[in-house]
N, C-alpha and C positions, 0 to 999 in steps of 0.2 A: 504494499499499499504506500509506503514511504517512497519507494523507487518510482512508482506510477505518478505520485503527486509531484515529485521533483522533475522527472523527465518528460512526462506527458501532460502535466496540468490537469489530469483527470484520473481519479481512482475508480476503477470498474470492479464491482463486487457482486458476486452471486448472493441472493437473498434479499432481505428487506432492512438490514441493519439492527434488527432486534435480537439477533442471535447473541447468545451469552457465552463468554469464554473467560477462563482464568489464565491470562497470559503470564508467562514467566520468563525472566532473563535467563539466557543460556548458562551464565555463571552460577546462578541460584540452583538451576536444574542439575548442574554437575556436582555442586556441593551436596545437595540432597541425595543424589545417586550414590555418591561416595559414602555418605553416612549409613545408607541402607546396606551397602556391601560390607562395610567395615563392622557393623553390628551383627551381621549374619542373622538377621531377624527371620526366624522360621515360622512364626505364628501367622504370617500372612503370605499368600501366594502372589498377590497382586498389589502393586503400589501405584497410586495416581499422584504423580508429581505435578503440581499446579501452582499458579500464582496465588498470592495472598487474597486478592480481591476479585470479584466477578465484575467484568465490564461487558457492555453491549458493544457490538462492532461499531455502531454509531458513535459511541463515546470515544473510542480509540481513533476513529477517523477524524472526529472534531479536534482531538489533541494534535493530530498530524497536520490538519489544515491551519492550525494557528502558526505553524512554521512555513506554510506554503499558502498564503491567503488568496492567491490568484488561481488556485486549483479548485476543482469541483469534484463531486462524487456522483456516480451513476450506478444504481442497483439494477441487476438483470435477473431474469428467471433462473431458478435453480435447475441446473442440468446435471448435477453430480448427486448420485443416489447416496453417497457417503455424507452428504451435507446434513447437519443436525442443528436444531434450534438450541437445545440445552445438552449438556454432557450426557453421553450414553452410559457413563459410569455411575450415574445416579441410581441405577437399578440395584435392587438388593439381591440379585441373583447369585452373587458370589461375595466372599469376604474380601474387602479391599481396604487398604490403609491409605488415607489421603495425607500427603506431605506438602507443606507450603513453607516458603521462607518466612522469617520472623517479621520482615517489613515488606511493604509493597514497593517495588522498585521500578514500576512501569514508566513513570515520568523520566527518571534518570536513564533508563534504557533507551527510550525514544530519542532523547537528546544525544546520547552516544552514537546511536545508529545514524542519525541525521547529520551529525558533525563529521562522521567518518566517510560520508558519500562525497 
């Protein structure tokens, strides 16, 4: 989305923007993964490594557009059958341990990505 805003002036996204995601910085995901491996936690078979807060796609796009005020967003019909509105891991079909970083780092992560382009 950042790349599209910077290079095309238009973010094209499948869906309607109301989809919810718990975005996580790659460094936070690595740290949490290492913690799971190092503890050898055998009480869970599945771990859901996610960000601290839930964001709608709209809210993330609005954060990006603050850096690229001349850009716009266009939502398109969903053509991907893997697309989901909310996390499919919310089902209670299996035992899963959710892991999140202690702090929400999305603002800092966006700044770092934008400044690296």
